[in-house]
DOVO-783999 format. One record per residue (C-alpha): x, y, z. Coordinates in steps of 0.5 Angstrom, whole numbers, plus 500, padded with zeros to 3 digits. Example, Ala and Ser with C-alpha at 12.3 -4.5 7.8 and 13.67 -1.06 7.14 Angstrom:
+-----+-----+-----+
:  c1 :  c2 :  c3 :
+-----+-----+-----+
: 525 : 491 : 516 :
: 527 : 498 : 514 :
+-----+-----+-----+
***
This chain:
+-----+-----+-----+
:  c1 :  c2 :  c3 :
+-----+-----+-----+
: 521 : 506 : 100 :
: 523 : 513 : 103 :
: 529 : 516 : 105 :
: 529 : 520 : 112 :
: 534 : 524 : 116 :
: 533 : 522 : 124 :
: 534 : 526 : 130 :
: 536 : 521 : 135 :
: 538 : 513 : 135 :
: 537 : 509 : 141 :
: 542 : 505 : 144 :
: 537 : 499 : 143 :
: 539 : 499 : 136 :
: 547 : 499 : 137 :
: 548 : 492 : 134 :
: 547 : 495 : 127 :
: 551 : 501 : 127 :
: 546 : 505 : 124 :
: 547 : 512 : 121 :
: 543 : 518 : 121 :
: 540 : 518 : 114 :
: 536 : 511 : 113 :
: 531 : 508 : 108 :
: 524 : 506 : 111 :
: 519 : 501 : 108 :
: 511 : 501 : 110 :
: 511 : 494 : 111 :
: 513 : 493 : 118 :
: 516 : 486 : 121 :
: 512 : 485 : 127 :
: 517 : 482 : 132 :
: 521 : 484 : 138 :
: 527 : 487 : 136 :
: 525 : 490 : 130 :
: 527 : 497 : 128 :
: 523 : 503 : 127 :
: 523 : 510 : 126 :
: 518 : 514 : 129 :
: 516 : 521 : 131 :
: 515 : 524 : 138 :
: 509 : 527 : 139 :
: 508 : 532 : 145 :
: 513 : 534 : 150 :
: 514 : 532 : 157 :
: 518 : 534 : 163 :
: 519 : 528 : 167 :
: 522 : 521 : 164 :
: 524 : 525 : 157 :
: 531 : 523 : 155 :
: 533 : 518 : 150 :
: 540 : 514 : 151 :
: 544 : 514 : 144 :
: 548 : 508 : 142 :
: 554 : 511 : 146 :
: 551 : 511 : 152 :
: 549 : 519 : 152 :
: 543 : 522 : 154 :
: 539 : 527 : 150 :
: 532 : 530 : 151 :
: 527 : 529 : 147 :
: 522 : 534 : 144 :
: 516 : 534 : 140 :
: 517 : 533 : 133 :
: 524 : 529 : 134 :
: 525 : 523 : 129 :
: 528 : 517 : 133 :
: 530 : 510 : 132 :
: 528 : 505 : 137 :
: 526 : 497 : 137 :
: 519 : 494 : 138 :
: 519 : 490 : 145 :
: 515 : 489 : 152 :
: 517 : 492 : 159 :
: 514 : 490 : 166 :
: 517 : 495 : 170 :
: 514 : 496 : 177 :
: 517 : 503 : 178 :
: 516 : 505 : 170 :
: 512 : 502 : 165 :
: 508 : 496 : 163 :
: 508 : 495 : 156 :
: 506 : 490 : 150 :
: 508 : 489 : 143 :
: 502 : 492 : 139 :
: 498 : 486 : 135 :
: 498 : 490 : 129 :
: 502 : 496 : 126 :
: 503 : 501 : 120 :
: 505 : 508 : 119 :
: 501 : 513 : 122 :
: 499 : 509 : 128 :
: 501 : 511 : 135 :
: 505 : 507 : 140 :
: 509 : 509 : 146 :
: 516 : 510 : 148 :
: 517 : 505 : 154 :
: 524 : 506 : 156 :
: 530 : 511 : 155 :
: 534 : 505 : 151 :
: 529 : 506 : 146 :
: 524 : 500 : 147 :
: 517 : 501 : 143 :
: 511 : 498 : 145 :
: 504 : 499 : 147 :
: 503 : 502 : 154 :
: 498 : 499 : 159 :
: 500 : 502 : 165 :
: 505 : 507 : 168 :
: 508 : 509 : 175 :
: 505 : 516 : 177 :
: 513 : 518 : 179 :
: 514 : 517 : 171 :
: 508 : 520 : 168 :
: 505 : 517 : 162 :
: 510 : 515 : 156 :
: 511 : 519 : 150 :
: 506 : 518 : 144 :
: 510 : 516 : 138 :
: 507 : 516 : 131 :
: 510 : 510 : 127 :
: 514 : 512 : 120 :
: 516 : 506 : 118 :
: 521 : 500 : 118 :
: 528 : 501 : 118 :
: 531 : 497 : 112 :
: 539 : 495 : 112 :
: 543 : 493 : 106 :
: 548 : 488 : 108 :
: 549 : 486 : 101 :
: 554 : 490 : 097 :
: 551 : 494 : 091 :
: 544 : 491 : 093 :
: 538 : 495 : 093 :
: 534 : 489 : 096 :
: 533 : 492 : 103 :
: 532 : 487 : 109 :
: 528 : 489 : 115 :
: 533 : 492 : 121 :
: 533 : 487 : 127 :
: 537 : 488 : 133 :
: 540 : 481 : 132 :
: 544 : 483 : 126 :
: 551 : 484 : 129 :
: 549 : 481 : 136 :
: 553 : 476 : 140 :
: 553 : 469 : 137 :
: 553 : 462 : 141 :
: 549 : 457 : 145 :
: 554 : 453 : 149 :
: 557 : 455 : 156 :
: 564 : 455 : 156 :
: 565 : 460 : 162 :
: 569 : 457 : 167 :
: 570 : 463 : 171 :
: 567 : 464 : 178 :
: 561 : 469 : 178 :
: 559 : 474 : 183 :
: 551 : 474 : 182 :
: 548 : 480 : 185 :
: 540 : 480 : 185 :
: 535 : 484 : 188 :
: 528 : 484 : 191 :
: 526 : 489 : 185 :
: 528 : 494 : 181 :
: 532 : 500 : 184 :
: 534 : 496 : 190 :
: 542 : 498 : 190 :
: 544 : 492 : 185 :
: 548 : 496 : 181 :
: 552 : 500 : 186 :
: 553 : 493 : 190 :
: 556 : 490 : 183 :
: 560 : 497 : 182 :
: 563 : 496 : 189 :
: 565 : 489 : 188 :
: 568 : 490 : 181 :
: 573 : 496 : 184 :
: 576 : 492 : 189 :
: 577 : 486 : 185 :
: 580 : 490 : 180 :
: 584 : 494 : 185 :
: 587 : 487 : 187 :
: 589 : 485 : 180 :
: 584 : 481 : 177 :
: 581 : 482 : 170 :
: 574 : 483 : 171 :
: 568 : 482 : 166 :
: 561 : 485 : 168 :
: 554 : 484 : 165 :
: 547 : 485 : 166 :
: 543 : 479 : 165 :
: 536 : 481 : 165 :
: 531 : 487 : 164 :
: 530 : 492 : 159 :
: 535 : 495 : 154 :
: 539 : 500 : 157 :
: 547 : 501 : 157 :
: 547 : 505 : 163 :
: 549 : 500 : 168 :
: 554 : 496 : 164 :
: 557 : 503 : 163 :
: 557 : 504 : 170 :
: 561 : 497 : 171 :
: 566 : 499 : 166 :
: 567 : 506 : 170 :
: 569 : 502 : 176 :
: 574 : 497 : 173 :
: 571 : 492 : 169 :
: 575 : 490 : 163 :
: 569 : 488 : 159 :
: 562 : 489 : 160 :
: 556 : 486 : 156 :
: 548 : 486 : 157 :
: 543 : 482 : 154 :
: 542 : 487 : 148 :
: 549 : 485 : 146 :
: 546 : 478 : 145 :
: 540 : 481 : 140 :
: 535 : 481 : 146 :
: 530 : 487 : 147 :
: 527 : 485 : 154 :
: 529 : 478 : 157 :
: 523 : 473 : 160 :
: 523 : 466 : 162 :
: 524 : 463 : 155 :
: 531 : 467 : 154 :
: 534 : 469 : 160 :
: 538 : 463 : 161 :
: 540 : 462 : 154 :
: 543 : 469 : 154 :
: 546 : 468 : 160 :
: 550 : 463 : 157 :
: 552 : 467 : 151 :
: 554 : 473 : 155 :
: 559 : 468 : 160 :
: 562 : 465 : 154 :
: 564 : 471 : 151 :
: 566 : 474 : 157 :
: 571 : 468 : 159 :
: 573 : 469 : 151 :
: 576 : 475 : 153 :
: 580 : 472 : 159 :
: 577 : 475 : 165 :
: 579 : 472 : 172 :
: 572 : 473 : 175 :
: 565 : 475 : 173 :
: 560 : 480 : 176 :
: 553 : 479 : 174 :
: 547 : 483 : 176 :
: 540 : 481 : 174 :
: 536 : 486 : 173 :
: 529 : 487 : 176 :
: 527 : 482 : 182 :
: 528 : 475 : 184 :
: 520 : 475 : 183 :
: 520 : 479 : 177 :
: 518 : 478 : 170 :
: 524 : 478 : 166 :
: 527 : 471 : 167 :
: 531 : 472 : 173 :
: 528 : 465 : 176 :
: 530 : 461 : 170 :
: 537 : 463 : 171 :
: 537 : 462 : 179 :
: 534 : 455 : 177 :
: 539 : 453 : 172 :
: 544 : 448 : 174 :
: 550 : 450 : 170 :
: 549 : 457 : 171 :
: 548 : 456 : 179 :
: 555 : 452 : 179 :
: 559 : 458 : 177 :
: 557 : 462 : 183 :
: 562 : 464 : 187 :
: 558 : 469 : 191 :
: 551 : 471 : 192 :
: 549 : 478 : 194 :
: 542 : 480 : 195 :
: 540 : 487 : 195 :
: 533 : 489 : 199 :
: 530 : 495 : 200 :
: 527 : 494 : 207 :
: 527 : 489 : 212 :
: 521 : 485 : 210 :
: 524 : 484 : 203 :
: 531 : 482 : 206 :
: 527 : 477 : 210 :
: 523 : 474 : 204 :
: 528 : 475 : 199 :
: 533 : 470 : 203 :
: 527 : 465 : 205 :
: 525 : 465 : 197 :
: 532 : 464 : 195 :
: 533 : 458 : 199 :
: 526 : 455 : 198 :
: 525 : 456 : 191 :
: 532 : 455 : 188 :
: 536 : 452 : 194 :
: 541 : 458 : 194 :
: 544 : 461 : 200 :
: 545 : 469 : 200 :
: 552 : 470 : 202 :
: 551 : 478 : 204 :
: 545 : 483 : 204 :
: 546 : 490 : 201 :
: 542 : 495 : 198 :
: 537 : 500 : 202 :
: 535 : 495 : 207 :
: 542 : 496 : 210 :
: 543 : 504 : 210 :
: 544 : 505 : 217 :
: 545 : 501 : 223 :
: 537 : 499 : 224 :
: 537 : 495 : 218 :
: 544 : 492 : 220 :
: 541 : 490 : 226 :
: 535 : 486 : 223 :
: 540 : 483 : 217 :
: 544 : 480 : 223 :
: 538 : 476 : 226 :
: 538 : 473 : 219 :
: 545 : 470 : 220 :
: 548 : 474 : 215 :
: 553 : 480 : 214 :
: 550 : 487 : 212 :
: 554 : 491 : 207 :
: 552 : 498 : 204 :
: 555 : 500 : 198 :
: 553 : 508 : 199 :
: 556 : 508 : 206 :
: 562 : 504 : 206 :
: 563 : 501 : 199 :
: 570 : 499 : 200 :
: 568 : 494 : 206 :
: 563 : 491 : 201 :
: 568 : 490 : 196 :
: 573 : 487 : 201 :
: 568 : 482 : 204 :
: 566 : 479 : 197 :
: 573 : 479 : 195 :
: 575 : 475 : 201 :
: 569 : 470 : 199 :
: 571 : 469 : 192 :
: 579 : 470 : 192 :
: 580 : 463 : 193 :
: 575 : 461 : 188 :
: 579 : 465 : 183 :
: 585 : 462 : 185 :
: 583 : 455 : 184 :
: 581 : 457 : 177 :
: 588 : 459 : 176 :
+-----+-----+-----+
***
């Protein structure tokens, strides 16, 4: 074992509330969520920041020692990365996202460039037992939300998209602001994706009383096996805070690899739906998304948002689908008020 002072703690490790001086072991727990210390190798001018446990972004530099967690990523507009098959101090891995997810990069989008290379320094140890010198391998499930049952009875405004960067968070924030202004206690969450606090923090900024994501439940990156179960835990935790309504964003797309489909086909989670917003980047995405939701999951979208509705050209197309179009950038109030009108009777019925 060795003691080390680290320069940067990643937000993916926030459940552990780590300090800057840590103990490392050369024996690495090779599973998703395992917390490692690594040294940054080289400099980058793009996609070169790390989010800390408070949500603040800082720039990474050559030689920085950071603490993140092992995981995978499947981002069309970012990195594709997997768990390493073996790992020891001195090995090279990659930084897969700004939340501090560490893995082996297989491919990347040209817009973000190649990921940072990281030299593995060791497994972070924690010492939960008072005065004990026996350290345990740090894992983000330590300090995470617990629970398996679904005790939430709040109506849920689901915000899904055709892919990443389809305007989902902007739409969710517009809805949260209107619901909050109407006097309702709003819980917000991001149910799927790869660990990053940014979207949940934006929801707090727009009026959510509490905002959670899957990392709060001990998950680095969701998939088909974890998404529905994590959603149940998050909804139950939000309901325990006494919120009147929940706004739930699903990261990535309805055809992506982060487990959104598992949520859409879960009968208990579907039964909570008060309104369903679909965000799309273009007319083809809007049409295909509406058709896929109906055919694969029996879900009828209530509203189309996102870049497909950025001007009247897109709005006219959406009208041919028999659905209303509202745009979070051009008129966030109109989007929020429309959804408020749909979900308010269901909130009243709950009360």
